[in-house]
C-alpha positions in Angstrom: 1.0 66.5 -20.3 0.7 62.9 -19.3 -2.5 61.5 -17.8 -2.7 61.2 -14.0 -2.1 57.7 -12.9 -5.2 55.9 -11.5 -3.1 55.2 -8.4 -3.1 59.0 -7.8 -6.9 58.8 -7.3 -8.7 57.8 -4.1 -10.9 55.3 -5.8 -8.2 52.7 -6.3 -7.3 52.7 -2.6 -10.9 52.8 -1.5 -11.5 49.6 -3.4 -8.5 47.7 -2.1 -8.5 48.9 1.5 -10.0 45.8 3.3 -7.6 43.3 1.5 -4.7 45.7 1.9 -5.1 45.5 5.6 -5.5 41.7 5.6 -2.5 40.9 3.3 0.0 43.7 3.5 0.1 45.3 6.9 2.3 42.6 8.5 5.2 42.7 5.9 4.9 46.5 5.6 5.5 46.8 9.3 9.1 45.7 8.6 9.7 48.8 6.4 7.9 51.1 8.9 9.9 49.9 11.9 13.1 50.6 9.9 11.8 54.1 8.9 10.9 55.0 12.5 14.4 54.0 13.7 16.1 56.0 11.0 14.0 59.1 12.0 14.7 58.6 15.7 11.1 58.4 16.7 10.6 58.0 20.4 8.0 58.9 23.1 6.7 62.4 22.6 8.0 62.8 19.0 5.5 64.7 16.9 5.0 62.5 13.8 3.1 63.1 10.6 2.4 60.1 8.3 1.4 61.3 4.9 -0.6 58.9 2.6 -0.8 56.8 5.7 -3.0 54.1 4.2 -4.5 51.9 7.0 -1.9 53.2 9.5 0.9 50.7 9.3 3.5 53.2 10.4 1.1 55.4 12.4 0.1 52.6 14.8 3.7 51.5 15.4 4.7 55.1 16.1 1.8 55.6 18.5 2.8 52.4 20.4 6.2 54.0 20.9 4.5 57.0 22.6 4.8 59.4 19.6 2.1 62.0 19.0 0.9 60.9 15.7 -1.1 62.7 12.9 -2.0 60.6 9.9 -3.3 61.9 6.5 -4.7 60.0 3.5 -6.9 61.0 0.6 -8.8 57.6 0.7 -11.8 57.7 2.9 -11.7 53.9 3.2 -8.1 53.8 4.3 -8.7 56.5 6.9 -11.7 54.5 8.2 -9.6 51.4 8.4 -6.9 53.3 10.3 -9.3 54.8 12.8 -10.9 51.3 13.4 -7.5 49.7 14.0 -6.4 52.6 16.3 -9.6 52.3 18.3 -9.2 48.5 18.6 -5.6 49.0 19.8 -6.6 51.9 22.1 -4.2 54.2 20.5 -4.7 58.0 20.1 -4.0 59.0 16.5 -5.4 62.1 14.8 -6.5 60.7 11.4 -7.5 63.1 8.7 -8.8 62.7 5.2 -6.7 65.1 3.1 -4.2 66.0 0.3 -0.5 65.2 0.8 0.3 68.0 -1.6 -1.5 70.6 0.5 -1.1 69.6 4.1 -3.3 71.5 6.6 -0.6 72.1 9.1 1.6 75.1 10.2 5.3 75.3 9.2 7.5 73.3 11.5 4.7 71.5 13.2 6.4 68.0 13.3 9.6 66.4 14.4 9.4 63.5 11.9 7.6 63.1 8.6 6.9 59.9 6.6 5.3 58.7 3.4 5.5 55.0 3.0 4.7 54.0 -0.6 2.4 57.0 -0.9 4.2 60.1 -2.1 5.5 58.1 -5.0 2.1 58.1 -6.6 1.4 61.9 -6.2 0.7 63.7 -9.5 3.3 66.3 -8.3 6.0 64.5 -6.2 8.0 67.7 -5.9 5.1 69.4 -4.2 4.7 66.4 -1.9 8.4 66.6 -0.9 8.1 70.4 -0.4 5.1 69.9 1.9 7.0 67.3 4.0 9.9 69.8 4.2 7.6 72.7 5.2 5.8 70.9 8.1 9.1 69.7 9.6 10.9 71.7 12.3 14.6 72.5 11.5 16.6 69.4 12.2 13.5 67.2 11.8 13.8 64.1 9.6 11.7 62.7 6.8 11.6 59.1 5.3 9.9 58.3 2.0 9.8 54.8 0.6 9.6 53.5 -3.0 9.9 50.3 -5.0 12.8 49.2 -7.2 12.2 48.0 -10.7 9.4 45.4 -10.9 11.5 42.7 -12.5 13.6 42.3 -9.4 10.9 40.0 -8.0 10.7 36.6 -9.8 7.5 35.8 -8.0 5.7 39.0 -8.9 6.7 38.6 -12.5 5.2 35.1 -12.5 1.9 36.4 -11.0 1.4 39.5 -13.2 3.0 38.7 -16.6 -0.3 37.6 -18.1 -2.1 40.7 -16.8 0.5 43.1 -18.1 0.4 41.4 -21.5 -3.4 41.8 -21.6 -3.1 45.5 -20.7 -0.3 46.1 -23.2 2.2 47.2 -20.5 5.8 46.6 -21.6 8.7 45.6 -19.3 10.3 49.0 -19.8 7.1 50.7 -18.6 6.9 48.5 -15.6 10.5 49.2 -14.6 10.3 52.9 -15.0 8.3 53.3 -11.8 8.5 56.5 -9.6 11.7 56.8 -7.6 12.7 53.3 -8.7 16.5 53.9 -8.5 18.6 55.4 -5.7 19.9 58.4 -7.7 16.3 59.6 -8.5 15.3 59.1 -4.8 18.3 61.2 -3.6 17.8 63.9 -6.3 14.1 64.4 -5.7 14.4 64.7 -1.9 17.4 67.0 -2.1 15.6 69.2 -4.6 13.0 70.0 -2.0 15.7 71.4 0.3 16.5 68.3 2.4 20.1 67.7 3.5 22.0 64.6 4.6 19.9 62.6 2.1 20.7 58.9 2.0 19.0 55.9 0.4 18.7 52.5 2.2 17.6 49.2 0.7 15.4 47.2 3.1 13.8 43.8 2.6 10.7 42.1 4.0 9.2 38.7 3.2 5.7 37.3 2.5 5.2 33.5 2.9 2.4 31.6 1.2 1.5 27.9 1.6 1.1 27.5 -2.2 1.4 29.4 -5.5 -2.4 29.4 -5.8 -2.8 31.2 -2.4 -0.1 33.7 -3.5 -1.9 34.6 -6.7 -5.2 35.0 -4.9 -3.8 37.1 -2.1 -1.7 39.4 -4.2 -4.4 40.1 -6.8 -6.9 40.9 -4.0 -4.6 43.4 -2.3 -3.1 45.1 -5.3 -4.7 48.3 -6.4 -3.7 47.9 -10.1 -5.1 44.4 -10.2 -8.4 45.4 -8.5 -8.8 48.3 -11.0 -8.0 45.9 -13.9 -10.6 43.4 -12.7 -13.2 46.1 -12.5 -12.3 47.5 -16.0 -12.1 44.1 -17.7 -15.5 42.8 -16.5 -16.2 39.4 -18.0 -12.7 39.2 -19.4 -11.2 39.0 -16.0 -12.2 35.5 -15.1 -10.3 33.7 -17.9 -7.4 36.1 -17.5 -7.2 35.3 -13.8 -7.0 31.6 -14.4 -4.3 32.1 -17.0 -2.4 34.1 -14.3 -2.7 31.1 -12.0 -1.5 28.7 -14.8 1.5 30.9 -15.7 2.6 31.3 -12.1 2.4 27.6 -11.4 4.3 26.9 -14.6 7.1 29.3 -13.6 7.3 28.5 -9.9 5.7 25.2 -9.3 2.6 24.7 -7.1 4.2 24.5 -3.6 5.0 27.0 -0.9 6.4 30.4 -1.9 8.4 33.1 -0.2 8.2 36.5 -1.8 11.0 39.0 -1.0 9.9 42.6 -1.1 12.6 45.1 -1.5 12.1 48.8 -0.9 14.2 52.0 -1.0 13.9 54.2 2.1 15.1 57.7 1.4 15.9 59.8 4.4 16.7 63.5 4.8 16.7 66.3 7.3 15.4 69.8 7.2 18.3 72.2 7.8 
């Protein structure tokens, strides 16, 4: 049996929560708005956001008047979500919990989401089954995932030196969970969803310089934060080599990073 990914443990997301909010909420709102439209969320819709992180989708849904419940296994992410909801004066029921064993009755929701969360579950099939179970008949689910890593020139430039240090091969990087449309469709359909479709959606991140891009992305990336912690004194020279490599590949000036995601949608019959 393969080892459970560190990204399937709360610690990684607890460590990264503050910078995740600072750097990634804005671009991830693009994906969340698209997901909400595809699920037909409107005022009064009962929404569950599983592996909700700091509430990117949950807050948008609540602003539309939806009745939102959000679940995440990271205490720090749930704390960030609650703080953001309080600041925005939005009513969201935020729970610390397991997306593979949701504490809700069958058919409790009209729409269910997992934005870049279910992909890291140790048992994705169980995660899909739980989304299916808590949806009413006719309710829709949306699950997002990333295509192969090598589609982003900028992210390759930032992380090449780190992956070399960790002994991660390009083939391993590009074999991510649900990283192709066929797999996305098959996994959702296997849980009993019908009318399953996969949509490619893009968002953008703009940085004033390559140096700012390297700093920001490594602060908000759970794998990078875990690597920094594990490498100890070896991190500092590695980090500067990441800067040097990125500038050699991209130049020192402003950068626009295009983030591409797959949004897989399906309905409970």
